[in-house]
C-alpha positions in Angstrom: 0.0 0.0 0.0 1.4 3.4 -1.0 0.8 5.9 1.8 1.4 9.6 1.7 1.3 12.2 4.5 -0.1 15.7 3.7 0.9 17.8 6.7 -0.2 21.3 7.6 -1.8 23.5 10.2 -5.1 23.6 8.3 -6.2 26.7 10.2 -8.6 26.4 8.4 -8.6 24.0 5.5 -9.2 25.8 2.2 -10.4 24.8 -1.2 -6.7 24.9 -2.2 -5.9 22.2 0.4 -8.9 20.2 -0.7 -7.7 20.3 -4.3 -4.3 19.0 -3.3 -5.9 16.2 -1.2 -8.2 15.0 -3.9 -5.3 14.9 -6.4 -3.1 13.1 -4.0 -5.8 10.5 -3.6 -5.4 9.7 -7.3 -1.7 8.9 -6.7 -1.7 7.0 -3.5 -3.7 4.2 -1.8 -3.9 6.2 1.4 -3.4 9.9 2.2 -3.0 10.9 5.8 -4.0 14.5 6.3 -2.1 15.4 9.4 -2.3 18.5 11.5 1.1 19.5 12.7 0.9 20.8 16.2 3.1 23.8 16.3 3.1 25.7 19.6 5.0 28.7 18.0 2.0 29.3 15.6 -1.0 31.0 17.1 -4.0 29.1 15.7 -7.5 30.6 15.3 -9.1 27.2 15.8 -8.1 24.7 18.5 -6.6 21.4 17.4 -9.9 19.7 18.2 -11.9 22.2 16.0 -9.4 21.7 13.1 -9.7 17.9 13.4 -13.5 18.2 13.4 -13.5 20.4 10.3 -11.1 18.0 8.5 -13.3 15.0 9.3 -16.4 16.9 8.2 -14.9 18.1 4.9 -13.1 14.9 4.0 -15.6 12.3 5.1 -16.5 11.4 1.5 -12.9 10.6 0.5 -12.4 6.9 1.5 -8.6 7.0 0.9 -8.1 9.8 3.5 -7.4 9.4 7.2 -7.2 12.5 9.4 -4.7 12.7 12.2 -2.6 15.1 14.3 1.0 14.8 15.4 3.8 16.6 17.3 7.4 16.7 16.3 9.2 16.3 13.0 7.0 15.6 10.0 9.4 13.2 8.5 9.5 11.1 11.7 5.7 11.1 11.7 5.7 10.0 8.1 8.1 7.2 8.8 6.0 5.9 11.8 3.0 5.9 9.4 4.8 3.8 6.8 4.6 6.6 4.3 6.6 6.7 1.1 5.9 10.3 0.5 5.2 13.7 2.0 2.8 15.9 -0.1 3.4 19.6 -0.2 1.2 22.0 -2.1 2.7 25.0 -4.0 0.7 28.1 -4.8 3.3 30.2 -6.4 7.1 30.3 -7.0 7.5 32.2 -3.7 6.4 29.0 -1.8 9.1 26.9 -3.5 12.3 28.2 -1.8 11.1 27.3 1.8 9.6 24.0 0.6 12.8 23.1 -1.3 15.0 23.5 1.8 12.5 21.6 3.9 12.4 18.7 1.3 16.2 18.5 1.3 16.3 18.4 5.1 13.7 15.7 5.2 15.6 13.7 2.6 18.7 13.9 4.7 16.7 12.7 7.8 14.8 10.0 5.9 16.2 9.1 2.5 13.5 6.5 1.9 10.7 9.2 2.0 10.1 11.4 -1.1 8.6 14.8 -1.0 6.1 15.3 -3.8 5.2 18.9 -4.8 1.7 19.4 -6.2 0.8 22.8 -7.8 -2.6 23.9 -6.8 -5.1 24.6 -9.5 -4.8 28.2 -10.8 -8.2 29.1 -9.4 -6.9 28.4 -5.9 -3.4 29.9 -6.2 -4.2 33.1 -4.3 -5.9 31.3 -1.4 -4.1 31.0 1.9 -5.4 30.3 5.4 -4.2 33.7 6.5 -6.1 35.5 3.7 -9.2 33.5 4.3 -9.1 34.5 8.0 -8.7 38.1 7.1 -11.6 38.0 4.6 -13.8 36.3 7.1 -12.9 38.7 9.9 -14.1 41.6 7.9 -17.2 39.8 6.7 -16.0 39.4 3.1 -17.2 36.8 0.6 -15.6 33.4 1.1 -17.3 31.7 -1.9 -14.9 29.3 -3.7 -12.3 29.9 -1.0 -13.3 27.4 1.7 -15.8 24.5 1.9 -19.3 25.6 3.2 -18.9 24.0 6.6 -15.6 25.8 7.1 -17.2 29.1 6.2 -19.9 28.5 8.8 -17.3 27.8 11.5 -15.2 30.9 10.5 -18.2 33.2 10.7 -19.2 31.8 14.1 -15.6 32.0 15.4 -15.3 35.7 14.4 -18.7 36.5 15.8 -17.6 35.0 19.1 -14.3 36.9 19.0 -16.0 40.2 18.3 -18.6 39.6 21.0 -15.9 38.9 23.6 -14.0 42.0 22.5 -17.1 44.1 23.1 -17.5 42.9 26.7 
């Protein structure tokens, strides 16, 4: 069985992420979408909320398993028996960082390949950061995130604004 790990913070999952996941499913027998727990990153959604969103959005993809991990991605991939780590690229600006990370991972685990998938052009401008900013100011999220994620974003920012008013 050919297993790949698609790591990320998924705070929140976007349609760009979803595009990469669906295409990875065409290449691998199992794709583990894994939330990397990164204490240095201030997440909008809790780990539990992000896991719930991933389960909800990915429930119809039988090749996908959702998980979370702490530590080095390449070590997690090795523990899962993965032969590849999937990384999505939106623009050339993403490549430099990803290239260095891929070389580092190759040094640590030569048996695991890093596979770069370019997102479809219609999603190339979408980032989780941009989505959060658009949602915060009440902008249109159509075609940026799956509908259940939009609902959660709207609710999260309503709560944040409500708490800020108290």
